[in-house]
N, C-alpha and C positions, 0 to 999 in steps of 0.2 A: 441453307444457310438463311437466316433471318435479315431483316432490312438494317438492323444495328450492327450485325457482324460483317456485312458486306462494306458499309461505311467505315467501319475500324481498318478493314483490310485494304481500303482504297485510302485512306488517310496513312496509314502505313507505308504504302507504295509511294505516295506523295513525299512522304518524309525521305524515305532512301533517295528518291530521285531528288531531292532539294539538298540533301547533304552532300550528295557528289557534286551538285552545281556549285553549293557555298565552297567546297572544298577547293574547286577548281578556279574560283573567283577571288580576285585581288580586294584587298578590304576597300570598302566603298567610304567615301565621305557620309557625314552624317545629313540627313534630310534636313534643308532649313525650314523653319515655318513659314507658311505663307502669310505674309502682312498685308492687312487691308488696304485697298487703293485708296481709299478715302478714311480719314481719321474716326475713329467710332466716336461718337458722343458722350461715352461713358456713363456714370450714373446721373440721372438729372431728375430732380423734382418738380412737378407741377407748378407752374406761377399760378396759383389759384386767387382769386379776388373774392375777399371776405367783406366788400362793399358793394353796395347797391350803385352800379355806373348809371350815369346820366345818358341820357339818348343820343348824343354826339359820338360817343363812345362804344354804343353796342352796335356796332356795324352789322349789317348780315353778309353772311358767306355763303357763296356757293363754291363747291368742289368738284372739280368736272373729274368724271372716270380717267383714272389714270392712263398712259401710254405705256406700252410694253415694248423696252429696249433692250430685252433679254436676248443674249446669243442662245439660239435652242440648244447647242452641243454644250453648253455651260449649265443647263437645266437638268438636276438629278430628278428623278421621280420613278413610278412604277410602269410608266409607258401604257399604252392603250387609251381608249375613249376616255376612261373614267378620269385618268390625269391631263389629258388634255382639255376637258371641261375645267377641272380645278385651276390650271393655268390661265386659261381665257377668261374666267370669272375672279381670279386675284385681282385683276386690275380694278375691279368694283367692289371686293373685299376691303384691301388695305385703304382707300379713301374713306370707308365708313369707320375704320378705327380710329383716324384721325379726326374725323366727325365727332364721334362720341368723346374725345379727349379735348377739344375744343369746347363743346359743350359743358364737359365737367370743369374746364377752368373757370366759369361763370364772368367770362371776361367779354363775351360777345352776343351779338343779336340772336337771331335765327342761324342755325348752320344747317346747310342741306347738301346731300349727295345728287349731281346732277349730270345726265349726260352730255351735255354741251355747255358753253359759255353762257349765262342767262343777263340779258340786259337790265334785270331788275336788282341786279346784287350790288352790293356797296364794295365787296371784296370779291375779286375771282380768283381761286386757287387751283394750280393745274399741277400735275405731276407725271414723272416718269420713272418707271422701276428700272433700273440699271442692274441689280443682283438681287435675286430672292431665292434663298435656300433656307434651311432650319439653323445654319450656322451666321450667316450674314444677310442684312438688309440692305441695299443702298438705293436712294430715291432722290430723284432732283425734282426740288420744290420751285414753283414760281408764283408769286402774289402781286397782282395789281389791283388797284384800286379803280372805280368807276371813272376816274378822271385820268387815267391811264399812267398813275405813278407807281413807278416799283417798288414793292414794299421787300419781297425776297427775291433772291435768284441764286440758291446755293443747294449742294449737292448734301446729303446727309447719309450716315451709315451708323450701323450698331450690330454689334455681335452677342452671340448668346454663349450661356454655359450650362452645364446640367440642371442646376438648381431653376434654371428660367421655364423649364418646362413641368408638367404635371407629374406627380408621381407614377400614375397609370393611367395609359391611355386606351384600357380595356372598357370600353364602353358597351354595356350590356343594359338590357332592362332593369336588371337591379344595381347597376352603378351607370347612371345616366351621366351625361356631361353637364355640369352646372357653369353656365356663364357668369353667374353672380362670383363664384370664387375663382374665376379663371384671369389671370394676368396677362395681356400679350407679352410675349418674349421679347419683344423690340418696343415695349411701351416707352423706354427713354428717349427713342428717336421721335416719338410724336409729342412727348412732352417738350422736347429741344424746339420743334417747330412751332408749337404754341406760344413758348416763352419768347422765340426770335420773333414772331409776329408782334407780342403784345409790346417788346420793346421798340420795334418800328412804329407802333402808334404814338409811343411817349416822344417822338420825333418831331410830332406835327402838333400843332396848336389846335385850340377848340375849334376856331374859327374853320381852319383848314379840313377838320373833321366833320365839321358841318356842312361844307362846301360839297364834301365828298356824297353825303345824302341828298342834296340839291341836283347834283349833277346826275346820279342815278335815278333819279326821278325823272329828269329831261330826258336822259337816254333812254329809258323806257317808253317814255311819250313819243319819242322820235322813231323809235322801233316800230310802234304801233302805227303811226302816221308822219312819215317822213315830210312831207309836203306841209304840214301843219307846224311842225315843232324843229325842223332840223336848223333854222334859223336863230333858235335859241344857244346854239352851241358853237364853238370854234377848236377845230383842230389843228395844232401846229405840225410843223414838217417832223416832229418827234414822236408824234402819236398822242401826245396828251390834250385833255381835252377842259375847255374852261366854258363858264357860262357868259353869254353875252347878254341875254336877258332873262326875264322871268314872267311867265304870264300871270294875269292880276288873280289875286284870291279867289274871286267870283267867277272866273272864267268858267263858263259851262262845259268847254271842251276838256280843260283839265280835271274837271268833275268826272268826266267819262273815264278819263284815263285813271284815275283812283279806283274807279269802279272795278277797271278791267285788271288792275293791278291786283286787287283783294282776290278777283277769280283766279287770277294766275297764280297767286300766292297758294289757294286751296289745292289748285291742280298739281304744283311742284312739291307739297306737303305729300300728296299721293305718291308722286315719284320718289321721293325720298323714303316713304314706306316701303316701295318696291324695294330699292336697294336694301333698306333694313332686313326684307324677308330673305334676301339673297346672303346677306351676312350672317343669319340665325341659322338658315338651312345649312350653309358651307362650314361654319365654324367647328363643329365637332370633327368631320374628315379633315379640314384644313390643319388642325390641331396635330392629328396623327400623321399627316404628311409632313409637317415641318418635324416632329421628332424622329420619324424613321429618316428623312433628309439628314437632320443632325446626326445622327446615329451612324448613317452611312458614310458621312465626311470624316468624322473622328476615327472611325474604324480604319477608312484608307489610309488617313494619316499615321494611324497607329501600326498599319501593316507594314507602310514604308520604313519606320522606325524599327520594326521588328526584324526586316529583312536586312537591314542595316547591323544590326545587334548579332545576328546569327552569322553573317559573314565576317566579323568581327572576332566575336570569342567562341566561335564552333558551332555547332549543330544541335548540341544536348539538348537545348530547350525545344527543338522543332516539332516533335509530335505534341508536346503540350500546345504549342503556337498553333499547328493545324487545328487540333481539338476545340480551341478557343474560337477560330475563326468557322468552323461548323455550327458552333454554338450561336454565333453573331449571325449566321446565314438563317439557322432555324428562327430567330425572332424575328429576322426583316420578312421572313415569309408569314410569320403571324401578324404583323404590323399589315403586311399588304391584304391580307384576307380582311382584315378589319377594316382597313381603308375602302376596299372594294364594298363591302357590306353598306358601309355608310354614303358612300358616294353614288350607287345605286339610287338611291332615294333622293339625291339632290336635286335642287330645282325642280319638284315635281307637286309643290303643295302652295304655299301662301304666293308666291311671285308671280306665277300663271294666272292665278286668281285675280290679281289686281290688273293685270292686263286685260283680262276679259270684263271685268268691270268697269274700265275705261271705254270698251268697246261699246258696253250695254248704255252705259250713261251718256257718254260723248261722242259716240260712233267713230272712235278711234280703232286703228288697228296695226298690226306688226309690232317691232321689238321696241323697247321703252324709249329708244333715241327716236324711233319713227314716229312714236305716238307724240312724243314732245315736238317735233317739229310740225306734225299737223296740226297739233293744239295752239301753238303760237301764230300759224297760218287762220286759223279760226278765228283767234282773238282779233286779228288784224281786220279780217273780213266783217265781222260784227261791230268794230269800232266803226269802219266806214258807214255802215249802213245806219246806226244809230245816230251817230253825227250827222248825216244827210237829212234826220228826221228833225234836227232841231232848228 
């Protein structure tokens, strides 16, 4: 007996068992669709600026690597080390999608993904992943400016349909993944975040926006040398920061601060390139995982409906139903093989090379977060040494 005959016999035996169970079962209530706990954003067009914005409006944004607030049992996947790697790095992947969206809007200054809150940024954006699978994405976004003013504190959700995914996820040497023709299934969610952020900016005057830049300048200076610059800032009980005074324009220590800030920008540009490398390495396998997850969820929902239909109308279609389920199982295994082939090469090329380059050039070691902490410590020490020589 060949494998196909064995599968058919097993399916038939399952049908007979299922028929007996269905005949002995009372009619069930129709399964209710699962409603999203957070209202989806719907279809959202990106608020794109066709004008060249002036300096106070071009605020620099630092997007911190997201937190993972997912419940492990609610996370669908393939299991094993490859899936753990995907889930672990998802909190670095999603911020980069948002980063690309903000840049595409032409509304902001420099936008970077960073491992921690950065004192040189005008706006700091943090996020927590509440739910993430192929069908739904939920993220809690918080945004504060350098003065401690809250811009956003909101939960966002988006849901997908079949048309949100590529027709084929069979990526081979002859059918390579093309990022330029790919639109993220949850792009509406990222568009909505950008639009809300731009709307929050319109509620501030030009002088208030200008003050944000001045405060971030002095916050960075105080981070380099608290004893020299902390007195220029006042923090109230609510955590909001205001300027008490500004150094003279020709202050030599402020000139050193600006030099250090330029060096810091060059380094965090490298940090952002690191997250770009992770994003690009991960994207093809992540697309496959999302497609598989979407199919898995929709199939489970369909199976519940099929069980209800059979118990209600009889089991005449039971054999066809099980054949369909086997076909779905077969395709899920194809997805799994493709996923493992892609994920096996994930995070082994550009990103580690950037870490190694930082080790050679700056003497840094460890993860990107560890290197970032070391870098800021080195700049503080260097600033102290150079300032003492003035």
